[in-house]
C-alpha positions in Angstrom: 73.3 128.9 93.4 76.5 130.5 92.5 78.9 129.5 89.9 81.3 127.6 92.4 78.3 125.4 93.5 77.3 124.6 90.0 80.9 123.9 89.0 81.3 121.2 91.8 78.1 119.5 90.8 78.6 116.4 88.6 76.1 114.3 86.4 76.0 110.7 86.3 73.8 107.9 85.1 73.3 104.9 87.2 71.2 101.8 87.0 69.1 101.1 90.2 67.1 98.0 90.2 67.1 97.7 86.4 66.2 101.3 85.6 68.7 103.9 84.4 68.4 107.4 86.1 70.4 110.6 86.1 72.1 111.6 89.3 73.6 115.2 89.9 75.4 116.3 92.9 78.7 117.1 94.6 79.8 113.4 95.1 82.5 111.3 93.8 81.7 108.4 91.3 83.3 105.9 93.8 80.8 107.0 96.6 77.9 107.0 94.1 78.7 103.5 93.1 78.8 102.4 96.8 75.3 103.9 97.3 74.1 102.2 94.0 75.4 98.9 95.2 73.8 99.1 98.6 70.4 100.1 97.0 70.6 97.2 94.4 71.7 94.8 97.0 68.7 95.3 99.3 66.4 95.4 96.3 67.7 92.3 94.9 67.4 90.4 98.1 63.7 91.5 98.2 63.2 90.5 94.5 64.8 87.2 95.2 62.5 86.5 98.0 59.5 87.8 96.1 60.0 87.3 92.3 56.6 88.3 91.4 56.5 91.5 93.3 55.4 94.5 91.2 58.2 97.1 90.7 56.4 99.7 92.5 56.2 97.6 95.6 59.8 96.5 95.2 60.9 100.2 95.2 58.7 100.8 98.3 60.0 97.9 100.2 63.7 98.7 99.2 63.1 102.2 100.5 61.5 100.9 103.7 64.4 98.4 104.3 67.0 101.1 103.7 65.3 103.5 106.0 65.2 100.8 108.6 69.0 100.2 108.2 69.6 103.9 108.4 67.5 104.3 111.6 69.1 101.3 113.3 72.6 102.7 112.3 71.5 106.1 113.8 70.3 104.4 117.0 73.6 102.5 117.3 75.6 105.7 116.8 73.7 107.5 119.4 74.2 104.6 122.0 77.8 104.7 121.1 77.9 108.4 121.7 76.2 108.0 125.0 78.5 105.3 126.1 81.5 107.4 125.1 80.2 110.4 127.2 79.7 107.9 130.1 83.3 106.5 129.7 84.6 110.0 129.5 83.0 110.9 132.7 84.1 107.8 134.5 87.5 108.3 133.2 87.5 111.8 134.6 86.4 110.5 138.0 89.0 107.8 138.0 91.7 110.5 137.2 90.5 112.6 140.1 90.7 109.5 142.3 94.2 108.6 141.1 95.3 112.1 141.8 93.8 112.0 145.3 95.5 108.6 146.0 98.9 110.0 144.8 98.6 113.0 147.1 97.7 110.7 150.0 100.4 108.3 149.1 102.9 111.2 149.0 101.6 112.5 152.4 102.1 109.0 153.9 105.6 108.7 152.5 106.4 112.0 154.2 105.1 110.9 157.5 107.1 107.6 157.1 110.2 109.6 156.6 109.6 111.8 159.6 109.1 108.8 161.8 112.4 107.2 160.6 
């Protein structure tokens, strides 16, 4: 790691599910707080549903739930990308059809003018 990389890294202390832990990285405090809020929100939902759950299981279920959210989000993103590609192809076909119809219309107008 060069000096620039270590210079950009910041150190924070955050509280996740009741435990304080250090976090080091190239991220803003605002972004880190959003991450912590998400993790704590998921963990607190599980803890509320299962108040006697041991901490280790709570952490495991929290990670599993977050991974589930991540994978579902990725699936939705991929589906959206596929739909976008499909719509772009359809748009291209429609533009070609529109161009063809304009040319045909122009030819018909020219023929009509010749007849008149």
